[in-house]
N, C-alpha and C positions, 0 to 999 in steps of 0.2 A: 611261398610269398616272402619277399624280403622284409624283415622286421625293422632293421636299421638302414637308413638311407646313406648312400655314399656321397662323395663330392658331386658326382654327375647329377644325381637326383636332387640334392639340395640346390645346386645351381639352377636346374630347370624349374624348381619350385619358386625360387627367387624371381626368375624371369617371368614366370607365370603370374606371380603376385603383382609385378609391374604392369603387365598387360591387362589384368583384370582390375587393378586399381584404377586404371584409366577409364574403365567402363562407367564408374560412378560420375566422373567428370563429364564424359560424353553424354550420358543420360541426362545430367543436369542441364546441359545445353539443349538437348533435343526435346525434353518435355515442355519447353517454353514455346516450341514451334509446331510440334506434331503430336497427334494422339497416340496412346500407348501401343495399340495393335499395329499401327503403321510403323512405329519405331522398331518393334520386334520383328516384323516381317521384313523390313528393309535390312535389318541386321543379318538375319539368317539367309536372305536371298543373295545379298552381295557376297557373304562368306561362302555360300554354296557355289556360286559362279567361280569365285577365285580358286577354291579348293578343287573343284572338278577340272578346271583348266590345268592345275598343277598335277593332278592325278594323271592326266593324259601326257603331259610333258615329261613326267617321270617314268612313263612306260607302263604304268599300272592299269588294271581294268577293274572297274567297280563290279562287285559281285551281283549276280542276277538271281540267286536262289532265294526262296522264300524265308529260310531260316535267318539269313543275313539281314534281310529287310525288316523282318519282325524285330530283330535286335536294334536296327537303325531307328525304326519308328518308336520303339520303347525308350531308347536313349534320347531321341528328339523331344518326346513328351516330358520326360523326367528332368532332363538336363538343360533344355532350351525353352520349350513352349510354356510350361507351368512357371518355372522360376523367373524367366525374363519378363513375362507379363505381370507377375505379382510384384517384382521389384520396381519395374518402371511405374506401375500404378501407385505403389507405395511411396515412391519418391515424389509424386505429385502432391502428397499430403504431409510427409514428415521430412525432417532435416536429414541430409546425407550422413551426418555423424551418427545419429541414432540408427539409421538404416545399416551402417557399417557394423555397429555393435550387435544388432539383431542378426545380421548375416554371419557374424563370427560365432554364432551358436552351431554352425554346421558341423564342426568336429565333434561336439557333444552328441548331437543326434546320430552322427556317423558311427561313433563308438557303440552306441546302443543298438542301432540297426545291424551293424556288422556282427555284433555279439549274437544277435538272434538268428541272422540269416546265413552266416558263414561258419566254417569249421576251423579256419586258420587265422581269423582276426578277432579272437575272443577278447572281451574286456578284461583288463588287468588293473590292479590298484594304481600302478604308476601311470598308466595311460589316462585313467579317469582324473587323477590328481593333476597330471600335466595339462589336460584340457581345461580344468577349472582355473589353474594358474594362468594359462595363456589367455583365457577369456577375461580374467581380472586385469591382465596387462593391457589388453585392447581397450577395455572400459576406462582404465586410468589414463592411458595415453591420449585418447580422444577427449576425455574430460567428463567427469560425472555430472556436470551441469546439463549435458544433453538429456540426462535421465529425468530431468524435471518434467519433460514432455511425455514421459512414460505414463500411459493411461489415457491421454488424449489421442484422438484419431486412432482408436483401438483397432478398427478394421484394417487400417494401413499397416499398423505394426504386426498384426496377425498375418497379413499378406506377406511381409518380409520373412517372418518366421516360417510361414508355409513354404516359401522359396528355399529356406535353409533345409527344411525336412525333405523337400523334393530333391535337392542336391545330394543329400545323404543316401537316398534310395538310388539315385543315378550312379553314384560311385560303386554301389554293389552290383547294379545291373550291368555296368560297363566292364566288369571283370570277365564276362563271357567272351569278349573280343580277344583276350589273351589265349583262351582255349581254341579259338578259331584261327590262330596264327596269322592275324592280319597286321600288316604294318600300320603304325598309328595314323598315317595319312588317310587310310580308307575309312575307318570308323568316324574320323573327324569330318570327312566329306559326306559320309552317309547320313550322319545324324542331322547336319544342317540342311541337307537336301530333303530329308523327311520332314523336318520342322517347317521348311518353306512350303511344302505341299499341304501341310496342315494349317498353317497360318494365313496363307494367301487368301483363301475364300473368306476367312473371318474378317481380315482387314478390309477387304473389298466391300463386304456387306455392312460391317459396323462403322467403319470410318469414312467410306467413300472418298479415298485420297485424291481422286481427280478433281474434287470440288474444293480442296483445300488451297489456301494461298501458296504461290510458288515459294519454295524454301530459299533462303539466302545462302551465300557461300559458307558462312559459319556453320549452318545446319548441315550442309552437304559434307563439309570436312569432318564434322563430329560423327556423322553417320558412317563415313568411310573409315575413320579411326576405330569406331565401335565394331564394324564388320570385319575389317582386315586384321587389325592388331588384337583387339580384345576378344575376337571370336575365331577367325580362321587360323592364325598362327597359334593362338592360345590353346585351341583344342588339339592340335598336333602334339604339343607338349603335355597336355592333360592325359591323353591316352598313353603316351610314353611312360610317364610317371606311374600311372595306374597299373600298367602291365608289370612293372618291376617292384613297386613299393606298396601297392595295395590302397584300398579306399580310405582307410583311417589316416595313413600318412599323407595322402593326397589332400584330404580335407584341411590339413594344417595351413594350406595356402590362405585361408580366410583370416588367419591370425596375421599373416605377413602383408596382406593387402593394405591395411591402414599404415603400416610401417613404410611401405613403398610410397604411398601417397604423400606422407609427411616429408620423407626424404626428397622426393621429386619437387615438392613445393619449396623446400629449402634450397635445393641446388638450382632449379630452373627459374622459380619465381622470386627467389630471394626472401622467402618467408623465414621468420625467426624460429630456430630450434630451441624449445623450452626444456626446462629440467624435467617436467612431467613426461615429455616425449622420451627422453633418455631412460628414465626410470621404467616407463611402460615397455620400451623395447627390451630392456634388461629382463624384466619380468616375463615377457613373451619368450625370450631366449631360454630361460629356465624351464618354462612350460614345455617348449619344444624338445628340450633335452630329456625331460622326464618322459614324454610320450614316446620318444625315439628309443628310450632305454639306456641312453648314455649316462644319465645322471645316476641311475642305479648301479651301472657297471663301475662308474668312478668311485661310488661309495663302497662297493665291495672290494675293489682293488686297494683302497686306502685301509680298509678294515683288515685285509689280509697282511 
């Protein structure tokens, strides 16, 4: 497993952060019009349709053996069903800024889970320090004022933390697809297909979507963006990075998501880039370099 990421992996991680950064925006629009289970089901259903069409167009065939589908369903539960439902429900009760900070604990949980469950992604001092530095950078950049709400709506906050823990286990579970020699497109399509099979009856029973008011154009566009950009395309990149860089490095994307969101807001929406944003980004960069091992390597080279 690659310990340091090259330019290709870092580039994919940055693109992934942009795609997943948009999911908080899309969810913020959707929770005003649709119940959580319907949002999650629509997300994975549309993503599954798109990815299965692409699988056919690319000349691939989805596996039919039981081992592959056990892996798909496990990934669907850990990487889609549990975290999507928890985050969407959490965002109906807490601010997106606080949700982003809580979601940024994913690398910390991943370092711990990877240390316990793997032989080649053991915890090291520089990784743990890097995670803590990166988390501090996220908190500082978003603003510590959002932490004033920490403690209120405890269940919603625990839900987002539960999503972060689920993501950490998903990263470890997903390593098995590398051993199966699957191209990233297949596990991406498989997990959202499995998630759709699991979520559809839940949404039909709990939300009765046919009885809801007809969604407006803004809701449909947000759902399409969430499904096609933040899910279908994002998960192809997810499995590509996971196969080459490992679960711990992949989890770093949660540090980059707030950075992407702020930069997009500055470039597209004309929002003001503040000093705390620059300081937070610089702190995150230091944390990423420490986790990746480059900071230690630089220190050793200078000492030599």
